[in-house]
C-alpha positions in Angstrom: -47.8 -3.0 -16.3 -51.0 -1.2 -15.3 -53.2 -4.3 -14.7 -52.8 -8.0 -14.5 -52.7 -8.3 -18.3 -52.1 -4.7 -19.5 -49.2 -2.4 -20.2 -48.9 1.3 -21.0 -47.3 2.1 -24.4 -47.3 5.6 -25.9 -50.2 6.8 -23.8 -52.3 3.7 -24.7 -53.3 0.8 -22.5 -52.7 -2.5 -24.4 -53.4 -6.1 -23.7 -50.2 -7.9 -22.7 -49.0 -11.4 -23.8 -45.4 -11.1 -22.7 -43.4 -11.5 -19.5 -43.3 -14.7 -17.5 -45.3 -13.9 -14.3 -47.3 -16.9 -15.3 -49.8 -16.7 -12.5 -49.6 -12.9 -12.0 -48.6 -13.5 -8.4 -46.4 -10.4 -8.3 -49.7 -8.4 -8.1 -51.6 -10.6 -5.7 -52.5 -8.9 -2.5 -51.5 -11.9 -0.4 -48.0 -11.8 -1.8 -47.5 -8.0 -1.7 -48.9 -7.9 1.9 -46.4 -10.6 2.9 -43.6 -8.5 1.5 -44.9 -5.5 3.4 -45.0 -7.4 6.7 -41.5 -8.8 6.2 -40.3 -5.3 5.4 -41.7 -3.9 8.6 -40.4 -6.8 10.7 -37.0 -7.4 9.1 -36.0 -4.2 7.3 -35.1 -3.8 3.6 -31.7 -5.4 3.5 -29.3 -7.5 5.7 -26.3 -5.6 4.1 -23.8 -8.4 4.5 -22.9 -11.9 3.3 -24.7 -14.9 4.8 -21.3 -16.1 5.9 -20.8 -13.1 8.1 -23.7 -11.2 9.7 -26.1 -11.3 6.8 -27.9 -14.6 7.5 -31.5 -14.5 8.6 -34.0 -17.1 9.8 -36.4 -16.2 7.0 -33.8 -17.6 4.5 -33.8 -20.9 6.3 -37.6 -20.9 6.3 -37.8 -20.2 2.6 -35.2 -22.9 1.8 -37.0 -25.5 3.8 -40.3 -24.7 2.1 -38.7 -24.8 -1.4 -36.9 -28.1 -0.7 -40.2 -29.6 0.5 -42.2 -28.2 -2.4 -39.8 -29.6 -5.0 -39.0 -32.8 -3.2 -35.3 -32.0 -3.0 -32.8 -32.8 -0.2 -31.9 -29.2 0.2 -32.3 -25.7 -1.3 -30.0 -22.7 -1.3 -31.3 -19.3 -2.3 -29.6 -16.5 -4.2 -30.3 -12.8 -4.8 -31.0 -13.5 -8.5 -32.0 -16.5 -10.6 -29.1 -15.8 -13.1 -26.6 -16.4 -10.3 -27.8 -19.9 -9.3 -26.2 -22.0 -12.0 -23.0 -19.9 -11.8 -22.7 -20.6 -8.1 -23.1 -24.3 -8.9 -20.3 -24.1 -11.5 -18.0 -22.4 -9.1 -18.6 -25.1 -6.5 -18.0 -27.9 -9.0 -15.2 -26.4 -11.0 -12.7 -29.0 -12.3 -14.9 -32.0 -11.2 -16.0 -32.7 -14.8 -14.0 -33.7 -17.8 -16.4 -32.3 -20.4 -19.4 -30.0 -20.5 -22.1 -30.3 -23.2 -24.5 -27.4 -23.5 -27.7 -27.1 -25.6 -27.3 -24.5 -28.4 -30.4 -22.6 -27.1 -29.4 -22.7 -23.4 -29.9 -19.5 -21.4 -27.0 -17.1 -21.0 -26.7 -18.0 -17.4 -25.8 -21.6 -18.4 -23.4 -20.3 -21.0 -21.6 -18.3 -18.3 -21.7 -21.2 -15.9 -20.2 -23.5 -18.4 -17.1 -21.3 -18.6 -16.6 -21.5 -14.9 -16.5 -25.3 -14.9 -12.8 -25.3 -16.1 -13.3 -28.0 -18.6 -13.8 -28.2 -22.4 -17.3 -27.0 -23.4 -19.1 -28.3 -26.5 -22.4 -27.2 -27.9 -25.0 -29.7 -29.1 -28.0 -29.2 -31.4 -31.1 -28.2 -29.5 -32.7 -31.2 -27.8 -30.9 -33.6 -30.1 -30.5 -36.9 -28.1 -28.9 -38.8 -31.0 -26.3 -36.2 -31.6 -25.5 -35.9 -27.9 -25.3 -39.7 -27.7 -22.6 -39.8 -30.4 -20.7 -37.0 -28.7 -20.8 -38.8 -25.4 -19.7 -42.1 -27.0 -16.4 -40.6 -28.1 -15.4 -39.9 -24.5 -12.9 -42.1 -22.6 -13.9 -44.5 -19.9 -12.6 -42.2 -17.2 -14.6 -39.2 -18.4 -17.1 -37.4 -16.2 -19.4 -35.2 -18.4 -22.0 -32.7 -17.4 -25.0 -31.6 -19.6 -26.3 -28.1 -19.3 -29.8 -27.3 -20.5 -32.8 -25.3 -19.8 -35.8 -27.2 -18.4 -38.4 -25.3 -20.3 -37.0 -23.1 -23.1 -38.5 -19.7 -23.0 -38.2 -19.0 -26.7 -40.9 -21.6 -27.6 -42.1 -23.5 -24.5 -40.3 -26.7 -25.5 -38.9 -29.0 -22.7 -35.6 -30.8 -22.5 -35.8 -34.6 -22.8 -34.2 -35.1 -19.3 -35.1 -38.8 -19.0 -33.5 -39.6 -22.3 -30.4 -37.6 -21.4 -30.1 -39.7 -18.2 -30.3 -42.9 -20.2 -27.3 -41.9 -22.4 -25.3 -40.3 -19.6 -22.5 -42.3 -18.0 -23.0 -43.0 -14.3 -20.3 -40.5 -13.5 -22.1 -37.7 -15.3 -24.5 -35.0 -14.1 -27.1 -32.7 -15.6 -27.4 -29.0 -14.7 -30.9 -27.7 -15.5 -31.9 -24.1 -15.5 -35.5 -24.5 -14.7 -36.4 -20.8 -14.5 -39.5 -21.2 -16.6 -40.5 -24.8 -15.7 -40.3 -24.4 -11.9 -43.8 -23.8 -10.5 -45.4 -24.5 -13.9 -44.6 -28.0 -15.3 -45.4 -31.4 -13.7 -48.4 -32.7 -11.9 -47.7 -30.5 -8.9 -45.6 -27.8 -10.4 -42.2 -29.2 -9.4 -40.9 -28.4 -12.9 -39.3 -30.1 -15.8 -38.0 -33.0 -13.7 -41.5 -33.9 -12.6 -42.8 -33.4 -16.1 -40.2 -35.9 -17.4 -40.5 -38.3 -14.5 -36.7 -37.9 -14.0 -35.1 -38.8 -10.7 -33.0 -36.2 -8.8 -29.9 -38.2 -8.0 -27.9 -37.0 -11.0 -29.7 -33.7 -11.8 -29.1 -30.3 -10.3 -32.2 -28.1 -10.6 -31.8 -24.3 -10.6 -34.8 -22.0 -10.6 -35.9 -18.4 -10.2 -38.6 -17.0 -7.9 -39.3 -14.1 -10.3 -41.5 -16.0 -12.8 -44.1 -18.5 -11.7 -43.7 -17.4 -8.1 -44.0 -13.7 -8.9 -41.3 -12.7 -6.3 -37.6 -12.5 -6.9 -34.4 -14.5 -6.3 -32.8 -17.7 -7.4 -32.6 -21.2 -5.9 -30.4 -24.3 -6.3 -32.2 -27.6 -5.5 -30.1 -30.7 -4.9 -28.3 -32.9 -2.5 -27.1 -31.6 0.9 -23.5 -32.3 -0.2 -24.0 -29.9 -3.1 -25.3 -27.2 -0.8 -22.3 -27.6 1.4 -19.9 -27.3 -1.6 -21.5 -24.1 -2.8 -21.4 -22.5 0.6 -17.7 -23.6 1.0 -16.4 -22.9 -2.6 -18.6 -20.4 -4.4 -17.1 -16.9 -4.4 -20.5 -15.7 -5.6 -22.3 -17.0 -2.6 -19.6 -15.9 -0.1 -19.2 -12.4 -1.6 -22.8 -11.2 -2.3 -25.6 -9.9 -0.1 -28.5 -12.3 0.0 -32.1 -11.8 -1.1 -33.8 -8.8 0.7 -36.0 -10.2 3.5 -39.2 -8.6 2.1 -38.8 -10.6 -1.2 -38.2 -13.8 0.8 -41.5 -13.1 2.6 -43.2 -12.6 -0.7 -41.8 -15.8 -2.1 -43.0 -17.8 0.9 -46.6 -16.4 0.3 -46.4 -17.2 -3.4 -45.2 -20.7 -2.7 -48.1 -21.3 -0.4 -50.5 -20.2 -3.1 -49.1 -22.5 -5.7 -49.1 -25.4 -3.2 -52.7 -25.0 -2.1 -54.4 -23.5 -5.2 -53.9 -26.0 -8.1 -56.7 -24.3 -9.9 -54.3 -21.6 -11.1 -52.2 -24.2 -13.0 -55.3 -25.7 -14.5 -56.4 -22.2 -15.8 -52.9 -21.6 -17.2 -52.9 -24.7 -19.3 -56.5 -24.4 -20.2 -55.8 -20.9 -21.6 -52.7 -22.1 -23.4 -54.5 -25.1 -24.9 -57.4 -22.9 -26.1 -55.1 -20.4 -27.7 -53.1 -23.1 -29.5 -56.2 -24.8 -30.9 -57.8 -21.5 -32.0 -54.7 -20.4 -33.8 -54.4 -23.8 -35.5 -58.0 -23.5 -36.7 -57.1 -20.1 -38.1 -54.4 -21.7 -40.2 -51.2 -21.1 -38.2 -48.6 -23.9 -37.7 -48.2 -24.0 -33.9 -45.9 -26.5 -32.3 -47.3 -28.7 -29.5 -45.1 -27.8 -26.5 -45.8 -28.4 -22.8 -45.3 -24.8 -21.7 -47.6 -21.8 -21.9 -45.5 -20.1 -24.5 -46.7 -20.0 -28.1 -44.3 -19.0 -30.9 -45.4 -18.1 -34.5 -43.3 -19.2 -37.5 -40.5 -17.0 -38.7 -41.7 -14.3 -41.1 -40.2 -11.9 -43.5 -39.8 -8.2 -42.5 -42.8 -7.0 -44.5 -45.1 -9.5 -42.7 -43.6 -8.7 -39.3 -44.3 -5.0 -39.8 -47.9 -5.7 -40.9 -48.5 -8.0 -38.0 -47.2 -5.5 -35.5 -49.6 -2.9 -37.0 -52.5 -5.3 -36.8 -51.8 -6.2 -33.1 -51.5 -2.5 -32.2 -54.8 -1.7 -34.0 -56.4 -4.5 -32.0 -55.1 -3.0 -28.7 -52.5 -5.7 -28.2 -48.8 -5.0 -27.5 -46.7 -6.8 -30.2 -44.5 -9.4 -28.4 -41.7 -9.5 -31.1 -38.5 -10.8 -29.5 -34.9 -11.5 -30.5 -33.9 -14.3 -28.3 -30.1 -15.2 -28.3 -29.1 -18.1 -30.3 -32.7 -19.2 -30.9 -33.1 -16.5 -33.5 -31.2 -13.3 -34.1 -33.8 -12.3 -36.7 -36.6 -12.3 -34.1 -40.1 -13.8 -33.9 -43.5 -13.3 -32.3 -43.8 -15.1 -29.0 -47.0 -15.0 -27.0 -46.9 -15.9 -23.2 -50.1 -17.0 -21.7 -51.0 -16.5 -18.1 -53.6 -18.1 -15.8 -55.3 -14.7 -15.5 -55.9 -14.0 -19.2 -59.6 -13.8 -19.8 -61.6 -15.4 -22.5 -62.3 -12.1 -24.3 -58.6 -11.2 -24.2 -57.6 -14.6 -25.7 -60.3 -14.2 -28.4 -59.1 -10.7 -29.2 -55.7 -12.0 -29.9 -57.1 -14.9 -32.1 -59.2 -12.4 -34.1 -56.2 -10.1 -34.7 -54.1 -13.1 -35.9 -56.7 -14.5 -38.3 -55.3 -14.7 -41.9 -58.2 -12.7 -43.3 -57.2 -9.9 -40.9 -53.6 -10.2 -42.1 -54.4 -9.8 -45.8 -54.3 -13.6 -46.2 -50.7 -14.3 -45.3 -49.5 -17.0 -47.7 -46.9 -19.7 -47.2 -44.5 -17.6 -49.4 -44.5 -14.9 -46.8 -43.7 -17.1 -43.8 -40.2 -18.4 -43.4 -40.5 -21.8 -41.8 
């Protein structure tokens, strides 16, 4: 990246609608200055596990602030967001009889499911009815766990957490990878749980500090007892060096910004709403999803090539992605930030207008 919303590509500067630094906090002076101060004060690395000589008071400070922000009993940070659900699975291995995972769940959850040491079954994306049938076939002594993203990054859709809780036995739990929802969704940015109005008592929320918070690292939010189990049982936690102190300092600064500057979230959703409405007016079928991610319908290869050329001609980097089980063929996915300007959004809309795309017909779009 060369600016808040720009990248360099083949000696060109292009407008950028990719990545998940939703508030562009990674480039904010307050955040980078906090990282610099923490670097000078604490050094680059603690070079040891937190269970030996690698613990640091800045970690306790960050965990306390994260727990308070998300309204959780406790928080435990990790050097990367991918590691958080796997540490949970290591800590809770063999405590569940069955695991049910959304077919579009992030790879971190797929890996975590394998560590639970129980049968794992995949269910159709967001399908409450199908999951209900699968759960109904379990015995009375079963203890299932559901694994799902909070906000799915391939299209911005959100898991129906409240409905999952209604069909889940009392002995069951939900493990949510809320990497994209944390800091974004909900009235105060607490993520997919707040968005759904779901209680925390049977949900474990994992998140990353590298997206909405613009820093780095992962976090598990849940009960104190869960935190104690992870510390005691997770080989990943015991055997890895923790987050570098400068990144913890940056995360603290970013957290303060999101807590005290709600205007950023308002701009984010205003931008996303504007882009959705303009694209619909231009004739595109755009799903109504809560997140600031907008996915175009699947297209044939000829249309994909043409659209890539149109975007490049307009000075926009073509965000064509192939996202795991969501689509091996690939699709165009536009990620909106709070810092995209009106002219930048309008430039994208103009480039995507059907008359600019040689009047794409329904026969050329694979729905």
